[in-house]
C-alpha positions as CSV (number, residue, x, y, z in Angstrom):
1,M,-9.1,18.1,6.1
2,S,-5.6,18.8,6.5
3,K,-4.7,15.2,8.2
4,K,-2.3,13.3,5.8
5,I,-2.5,9.8,5.3
6,L,0.2,7.3,4.2
7,V,-0.6,4.4,2.2
8,V,1.8,1.4,1.9
9,L,1.8,-1.0,-0.9
10,T,4.0,-4.0,-1.8
11,S,6.7,-4.0,-4.6
12,V,6.3,-7.7,-4.9
13,D,4.7,-9.1,-8.2
14,K,5.5,-12.8,-8.2
15,F,5.0,-15.8,-5.8
16,P,8.9,-16.4,-5.2
17,A,8.2,-20.3,-5.2
18,T,6.2,-20.4,-8.6
19,G,6.6,-17.4,-10.5
20,K,2.9,-16.7,-10.5
21,P,1.6,-13.0,-10.6
22,T,0.7,-11.4,-7.4
23,G,0.8,-7.7,-5.9
24,W,-1.6,-5.6,-4.0
25,Y,-5.4,-6.3,-4.1
26,L,-7.6,-3.7,-5.8
27,P,-10.7,-3.6,-3.5
28,E,-8.4,-3.4,-0.4
29,L,-7.0,-0.1,-1.6
30,A,-10.0,1.0,-3.8
31,H,-12.7,1.1,-1.3
32,P,-10.8,2.7,1.8
33,Y,-9.5,5.2,-0.6
34,K,-12.8,6.2,-1.8
35,V,-14.1,6.3,1.7
36,L,-11.4,8.7,2.6
37,L,-11.9,10.9,-0.4
38,D,-15.6,11.0,0.3
39,S,-14.8,12.1,3.9
40,G,-12.7,14.7,2.9
41,F,-9.3,13.1,3.5
42,T,-7.7,14.0,0.2
43,N,-4.1,14.4,1.1
44,I,-2.7,10.9,0.8
45,D,0.8,9.8,-0.3
46,V,1.6,6.2,-1.5
47,I,4.9,4.4,-1.1
48,S,6.3,1.0,-1.7
49,P,9.6,-0.6,-1.0
50,K,11.0,0.0,-4.3
51,G,8.9,3.1,-5.2
52,G,7.7,3.6,-8.9
53,V,4.8,1.3,-10.0
54,A,3.3,-0.9,-7.4
55,P,2.2,-4.1,-8.9
56,L,-1.7,-4.5,-8.9
57,D,-2.5,-8.4,-8.5
58,P,-4.0,-9.4,-11.9
59,N,-6.4,-11.5,-10.1
60,S,-7.9,-8.7,-8.1
61,S,-11.6,-8.9,-8.1
62,K,-12.5,-5.8,-10.2
63,D,-16.2,-6.3,-10.7
64,D,-17.8,-3.5,-8.4
65,D,-18.3,0.2,-9.2
66,V,-15.7,1.4,-6.7
67,C,-12.9,-0.8,-8.4
68,Q,-14.0,0.4,-11.9
69,W,-13.9,3.9,-10.8
70,F,-10.2,3.8,-9.2
71,L,-8.9,2.0,-12.2
72,N,-10.4,5.0,-14.4
73,D,-9.4,7.7,-11.9
74,A,-6.2,9.6,-13.1
75,A,-5.4,10.6,-9.7
76,A,-5.6,7.3,-8.2
77,Q,-3.5,5.8,-10.8
78,A,-0.9,8.3,-10.6
79,L,-0.5,7.5,-6.9
80,V,0.0,3.8,-7.4
81,N,2.0,3.9,-10.7
82,N,4.4,6.6,-9.1
83,T,4.7,5.6,-5.4
84,K,7.6,7.2,-3.4
85,T,10.3,5.4,-1.6
86,P,10.3,5.2,2.1
87,S,13.3,7.6,2.3
88,Q,11.2,10.3,0.4
89,V,8.5,10.7,3.0
90,K,8.7,12.1,6.7
91,A,6.8,10.1,9.2
92,S,6.0,13.2,11.2
93,D,3.9,14.3,8.3
94,Y,1.2,11.7,8.7
95,A,-1.7,11.2,10.9
96,A,-2.6,7.4,9.7
97,V,-0.9,4.5,7.9
98,L,-3.0,2.2,5.7
99,Y,-1.8,-1.3,4.6
100,P,-3.9,-2.8,1.9
101,G,-3.5,-6.5,1.2
102,G,-2.9,-8.9,-1.5
103,H,-0.2,-11.8,-1.1
104,G,2.5,-9.3,-2.1
105,P,3.1,-7.9,1.5
106,M,3.8,-11.1,2.9
107,F,7.1,-11.3,0.8
108,D,8.4,-7.7,1.5
109,L,6.6,-5.7,4.0
110,A,6.6,-8.4,6.7
111,T,10.3,-7.9,6.9
112,D,10.7,-4.1,5.9
113,E,12.2,-2.4,8.8
114,T,12.6,1.0,7.2
115,I,8.8,1.3,6.7
116,A,8.1,-0.5,10.0
117,K,9.9,2.4,11.7
118,I,8.0,5.1,9.6
119,T,4.9,3.5,10.9
120,A,6.0,3.1,14.5
121,H,6.7,6.7,14.6
122,V,3.3,7.6,13.3
123,Y,1.5,5.2,15.9
124,D,3.9,6.4,18.9
125,H,2.9,10.1,18.0
126,G,-0.8,9.5,18.4
127,G,-1.7,8.3,14.7
128,V,-3.9,5.6,13.4
129,V,-2.7,2.3,11.7
130,A,-5.1,0.3,9.6
131,A,-4.6,-2.9,7.6
132,V,-6.6,-5.4,5.8
133,C,-6.3,-9.1,4.6
134,H,-2.6,-9.5,4.2
135,G,-1.8,-5.9,4.7
136,P,-1.2,-6.9,8.6
137,A,2.0,-8.5,7.4
138,G,3.1,-5.0,7.5
139,L,2.5,-4.9,11.2
140,V,5.0,-8.0,11.9
141,P,8.1,-6.0,11.8
142,I,6.8,-2.9,13.7
143,K,8.3,-2.3,17.2
144,L,7.1,0.5,19.2
145,A,9.3,3.1,21.4
146,D,8.9,0.8,24.3
147,G,10.4,-2.0,22.3
148,S,7.3,-4.1,22.1
149,S,5.3,-5.5,19.0
150,I,2.7,-3.0,17.7
151,V,0.3,-5.9,17.9
152,K,1.2,-7.1,21.5
153,G,-1.8,-7.4,23.7
154,K,-4.1,-5.8,21.0
155,K,-7.1,-7.4,19.3
156,V,-6.5,-8.1,15.6
157,T,-7.6,-10.0,12.6
158,C,-6.2,-10.6,9.1
159,F,-6.7,-13.2,6.1
160,S,-7.1,-16.2,8.1
161,N,-5.5,-19.6,8.2
162,D,-8.9,-21.2,7.3
163,E,-9.1,-18.6,4.1
164,E,-5.3,-19.2,3.1
165,D,-6.1,-22.9,2.9
166,A,-9.1,-22.4,1.0
167,V,-7.4,-20.6,-1.8
168,Q,-4.6,-23.2,-1.8
169,L,-1.7,-20.9,-1.2
170,S,-0.6,-21.9,2.4
171,D,2.2,-23.7,1.1
172,Q,3.6,-20.7,-0.7
173,M,3.6,-18.4,2.3
174,P,6.8,-17.8,4.2
175,F,4.6,-18.0,7.2
176,M,0.8,-18.1,8.3
177,L,-0.1,-14.7,9.1
178,E,-2.8,-15.3,11.6
179,T,-0.3,-17.8,13.5
180,R,2.5,-15.1,13.3
181,L,0.2,-12.4,14.7
182,G,-0.6,-14.7,17.7
183,Q,3.0,-15.4,18.3
184,L,3.7,-11.8,18.5
185,G,1.1,-11.4,21.4
186,A,-2.0,-10.4,19.5
187,S,-5.6,-11.7,20.4
188,F,-6.8,-13.0,17.3
189,S,-10.5,-13.3,16.0
190,K,-11.9,-14.1,13.0
191,A,-15.4,-14.6,11.2
192,D,-16.0,-17.3,8.9
193,K,-14.4,-17.4,5.4
194,W,-15.0,-14.4,3.3
195,Q,-17.3,-12.6,5.8
196,E,-16.8,-9.0,6.7
197,N,-14.8,-8.6,9.9
198,V,-13.3,-5.3,11.2
199,V,-11.6,-5.0,14.6
200,V,-10.8,-1.7,16.1
201,D,-8.4,-1.8,19.3
202,G,-7.7,1.9,20.0
203,R,-5.6,3.6,17.1
204,L,-5.0,0.0,15.3
205,I,-7.5,-1.2,13.1
206,T,-7.7,-4.3,11.0
207,G,-9.8,-6.2,8.6
208,Q,-9.9,-9.7,7.7
209,N,-10.4,-9.9,4.0
210,P,-11.5,-8.0,0.9
211,A,-15.1,-7.7,1.9
212,S,-13.9,-5.9,5.1
213,S,-12.4,-3.1,3.1
214,T,-15.2,-0.3,3.1
215,S,-15.9,-0.9,6.8
216,L,-12.1,-0.6,7.5
217,G,-12.0,2.8,5.6
218,K,-15.2,3.9,7.6
219,A,-13.4,2.8,11.0
220,L,-10.2,4.8,9.9
221,V,-12.2,7.9,9.2
222,A,-13.9,7.7,12.5
223,Q,-10.7,7.6,14.1
224,L,-9.2,10.3,12.2
225,K,-12.3,12.7,13.0
Protein backbone atom coordinates (compact mmCIF):
# COMPACT_ATOMS: atom_id res chain seq x y z
CA MET A 1 0.00 0.00 0.00
CA SER A 2 1.40 3.39 -0.98
CA LYS A 3 -0.76 5.38 1.45
CA LYS A 4 1.43 7.02 4.06
CA ILE A 5 0.54 7.25 7.75
CA LEU A 6 1.76 9.75 10.32
CA VAL A 7 2.01 8.72 13.98
CA VAL A 8 2.15 11.51 16.57
CA LEU A 9 3.84 10.79 19.92
CA THR A 10 4.38 12.92 23.01
CA SER A 11 7.75 14.35 24.04
CA VAL A 12 6.72 14.66 27.71
CA ASP A 13 8.40 12.16 30.04
CA LYS A 14 7.27 13.43 33.47
CA PHE A 15 4.11 14.66 35.19
CA PRO A 16 4.80 18.37 35.75
CA ALA A 17 3.29 18.36 39.24
CA THR A 18 5.12 15.34 40.67
CA GLY A 19 8.04 14.52 38.37
CA LYS A 20 6.80 10.93 38.12
CA PRO A 21 7.58 9.31 34.75
CA THR A 22 5.04 9.23 31.94
CA GLY A 23 5.16 9.28 28.13
CA TRP A 24 3.33 7.35 25.41
CA TYR A 25 1.59 4.08 26.25
CA LEU A 26 3.03 1.00 24.56
CA PRO A 27 -0.07 -1.06 23.59
CA GLU A 28 -1.73 2.01 22.11
CA LEU A 29 0.98 2.23 19.47
CA ALA A 30 2.12 -1.40 19.23
CA HIS A 31 -1.32 -2.83 18.47
CA PRO A 32 -2.48 -0.38 15.77
CA TYR A 33 1.02 -0.40 14.25
CA LYS A 34 0.96 -4.19 13.94
CA VAL A 35 -2.52 -4.10 12.40
CA LEU A 36 -1.33 -1.52 9.86
CA LEU A 37 1.76 -3.54 8.92
CA ASP A 38 -0.20 -6.79 8.66
CA SER A 39 -2.66 -5.03 6.34
CA GLY A 40 0.11 -3.82 4.04
CA PHE A 41 0.39 -0.24 5.30
CA THR A 42 4.13 -0.09 5.88
CA ASN A 43 4.83 3.52 4.92
CA ILE A 44 4.78 5.08 8.39
CA ASP A 45 6.49 8.17 9.82
CA VAL A 46 6.58 9.14 13.50
CA ILE A 47 6.84 12.69 14.79
CA SER A 48 6.92 14.27 18.25
CA PRO A 49 7.03 17.93 19.28
CA LYS A 50 10.75 17.79 20.09
CA GLY A 51 11.84 14.99 17.74
CA GLY A 52 14.38 12.33 18.71
CA VAL A 53 13.52 9.76 21.37
CA ALA A 54 9.82 9.76 22.24
CA PRO A 55 9.58 8.67 25.89
CA LEU A 56 7.85 5.35 26.50
CA ASP A 57 5.81 5.37 29.70
CA PRO A 58 7.68 2.84 31.89
CA ASN A 59 4.34 1.88 33.44
CA SER A 60 2.96 0.71 30.09
CA SER A 61 1.58 -2.79 30.12
CA LYS A 62 4.09 -4.90 28.19
CA ASP A 63 2.82 -8.39 28.87
CA ASP A 64 1.16 -9.31 25.57
CA ASP A 65 2.84 -10.81 22.51
CA VAL A 66 2.35 -7.75 20.31
CA CYS A 67 3.97 -5.42 22.84
CA GLN A 68 6.91 -7.79 23.22
CA TRP A 69 7.24 -7.99 19.43
CA PHE A 70 7.22 -4.18 19.17
CA LEU A 71 9.90 -3.80 21.84
CA ASN A 72 12.12 -6.27 20.00
CA ASP A 73 11.45 -5.12 16.43
CA ALA A 74 14.37 -3.05 15.13
CA ALA A 75 12.29 -1.07 12.63
CA ALA A 76 9.65 -0.17 15.22
CA GLN A 77 12.27 0.88 17.75
CA ALA A 78 14.06 3.00 15.15
CA LEU A 79 10.81 4.89 14.52
CA VAL A 80 10.10 5.74 18.16
CA ASN A 81 13.72 6.47 19.08
CA ASN A 82 14.39 8.75 16.10
CA THR A 83 11.12 10.64 15.72
CA LYS A 84 11.01 13.51 13.26
CA THR A 85 10.07 17.05 14.23
CA PRO A 86 6.89 18.55 12.75
CA SER A 87 8.98 20.75 10.46
CA GLN A 88 10.54 17.66 8.87
CA VAL A 89 7.27 16.35 7.43
CA LYS A 90 4.84 17.61 4.81
CA ALA A 91 1.13 17.31 5.64
CA SER A 92 0.18 16.64 2.02
CA ASP A 93 2.16 13.36 2.09
CA TYR A 94 -0.23 11.61 4.50
CA ALA A 95 -3.51 9.74 4.18
CA ALA A 96 -3.96 9.30 7.94
CA VAL A 97 -2.76 10.53 11.33
CA LEU A 98 -2.67 8.30 14.42
CA TYR A 99 -2.41 9.59 17.99
CA PRO A 100 -1.55 6.92 20.59
CA GLY A 101 -2.15 7.85 24.22
CA GLY A 102 -0.32 7.79 27.51
CA HIS A 103 -0.65 10.75 29.85
CA GLY A 104 2.15 12.65 28.06
CA PRO A 105 -0.09 14.04 25.29
CA MET A 106 -2.14 15.93 27.89
CA PHE A 107 0.86 18.17 28.51
CA ASP A 108 2.14 18.86 24.98
CA LEU A 109 -0.07 17.62 22.14
CA ALA A 110 -3.13 19.24 23.74
CA THR A 111 -1.68 22.68 22.98
CA ASP A 112 0.59 21.97 19.98
CA GLU A 113 -0.65 24.26 17.21
CA THR A 114 2.01 23.17 14.71
CA ILE A 115 1.02 19.49 14.81
CA ALA A 116 -2.65 20.49 14.93
CA LYS A 117 -2.24 22.29 11.59
CA ILE A 118 -0.62 19.23 10.01
CA THR A 119 -3.51 17.02 11.13
CA ALA A 120 -6.11 19.58 10.07
CA HIS A 121 -4.60 19.63 6.58
CA VAL A 122 -4.72 15.83 6.34
CA TYR A 123 -8.35 15.75 7.50
CA ASP A 124 -9.46 18.69 5.36
CA HIS A 125 -8.03 16.90 2.31
CA GLY A 126 -9.94 13.66 2.86
CA GLY A 127 -7.57 11.90 5.25
CA VAL A 128 -8.40 9.84 8.33
CA VAL A 129 -7.61 10.83 11.94
CA ALA A 130 -7.47 8.18 14.69
CA ALA A 131 -6.71 8.66 18.39
CA VAL A 132 -6.87 6.35 21.40
CA CYS A 133 -7.07 6.82 25.19
CA HIS A 134 -5.33 10.17 25.92
CA GLY A 135 -4.37 10.48 22.23
CA PRO A 136 -7.52 12.57 21.66
CA ALA A 137 -5.78 15.31 23.66
CA GLY A 138 -4.09 15.94 20.31
CA LEU A 139 -7.52 16.70 18.80
CA VAL A 140 -8.16 19.56 21.24
CA PRO A 141 -6.18 22.26 19.34
CA ILE A 142 -7.24 21.16 15.84
CA LYS A 143 -9.26 23.70 13.89
CA LEU A 144 -10.43 22.80 10.40
CA ALA A 145 -10.44 25.07 7.35
CA ASP A 146 -13.88 26.43 8.29
CA GLY A 147 -12.57 27.42 11.73
CA SER A 148 -14.48 24.74 13.65
CA SER A 149 -13.06 22.16 16.03
CA ILE A 150 -12.38 18.78 14.43
CA VAL A 151 -14.60 17.20 17.11
CA LYS A 152 -17.55 19.62 16.83
CA GLY A 153 -20.72 17.66 16.10
CA LYS A 154 -18.75 14.39 15.99
CA LYS A 155 -19.25 11.24 18.03
CA VAL A 156 -16.07 10.59 20.03
CA THR A 157 -14.63 8.79 23.03
CA CYS A 158 -11.39 8.88 25.04
CA PHE A 159 -10.02 7.81 28.43
CA SER A 160 -13.08 8.61 30.52
CA ASN A 161 -13.30 10.78 33.63
CA ASP A 162 -14.29 7.60 35.50
CA GLU A 163 -11.08 5.89 34.37
CA GLU A 164 -8.97 8.95 35.24
CA ASP A 165 -10.50 8.99 38.73
CA ALA A 166 -9.88 5.24 39.07
CA VAL A 167 -6.15 5.61 38.38
CA GLN A 168 -6.10 8.58 40.79
CA LEU A 169 -4.55 11.01 38.32
CA SER A 170 -7.42 13.46 37.81
CA ASP A 171 -5.80 16.02 40.11
CA GLN A 172 -2.61 15.96 38.02
CA MET A 173 -4.33 16.62 34.69
CA PRO A 174 -4.33 20.12 33.16
CA PHE A 175 -8.00 19.42 32.29
CA MET A 176 -10.31 16.42 32.09
CA LEU A 177 -10.22 15.17 28.52
CA GLU A 178 -13.77 13.79 28.40
CA THR A 179 -15.08 17.12 29.70
CA ARG A 180 -13.02 19.20 27.26
CA LEU A 181 -14.13 17.22 24.21
CA GLY A 182 -17.73 17.85 25.25
CA GLN A 183 -17.01 21.57 25.66
CA LEU A 184 -15.66 21.59 22.10
CA GLY A 185 -19.00 20.31 20.82
CA ALA A 186 -18.36 16.58 20.60
CA SER A 187 -21.02 13.99 21.34
CA PHE A 188 -19.21 11.85 23.90
CA SER A 189 -19.88 8.19 24.63
CA LYS A 190 -18.11 5.76 26.92
CA ALA A 191 -18.18 2.14 27.93
CA ASP A 192 -17.63 0.90 31.48
CA LYS A 193 -14.09 1.33 32.81
CA TRP A 194 -11.40 -0.64 30.93
CA GLN A 195 -13.90 -2.04 28.39
CA GLU A 196 -13.16 -1.91 24.67
CA ASN A 197 -14.90 0.99 22.94
CA VAL A 198 -14.14 2.42 19.50
CA VAL A 199 -16.27 5.18 17.98
CA VAL A 200 -16.15 5.80 14.22
CA ASP A 201 -17.70 9.01 12.89
CA GLY A 202 -16.81 9.27 9.23
CA ARG A 203 -13.05 9.83 8.99
CA LEU A 204 -12.61 10.48 12.72
CA ILE A 205 -11.90 7.38 14.82
CA THR A 206 -11.46 7.39 18.60
CA GLY A 207 -10.80 4.65 21.15
CA GLN A 208 -11.45 4.82 24.88
CA ASN A 209 -8.52 3.00 26.47
CA PRO A 210 -5.69 0.49 25.90
CA ALA A 211 -8.22 -2.33 25.41
CA SER A 212 -9.51 -0.46 22.35
CA SER A 213 -6.15 -0.27 20.56
CA THR A 214 -6.43 -3.26 18.21
CA SER A 215 -10.00 -2.42 17.18
CA LEU A 216 -8.94 1.18 16.56
CA GLY A 217 -6.22 -0.10 14.23
CA LYS A 218 -8.73 -2.26 12.37
CA ALA A 219 -11.13 0.65 12.01
CA LEU A 220 -8.31 2.80 10.64
CA VAL A 221 -7.38 0.13 8.08
CA ALA A 222 -11.02 -0.16 7.02
CA GLN A 223 -11.16 3.60 6.36
CA LEU A 224 -7.85 3.58 4.47
CA LYS A 225 -9.06 0.78 2.23
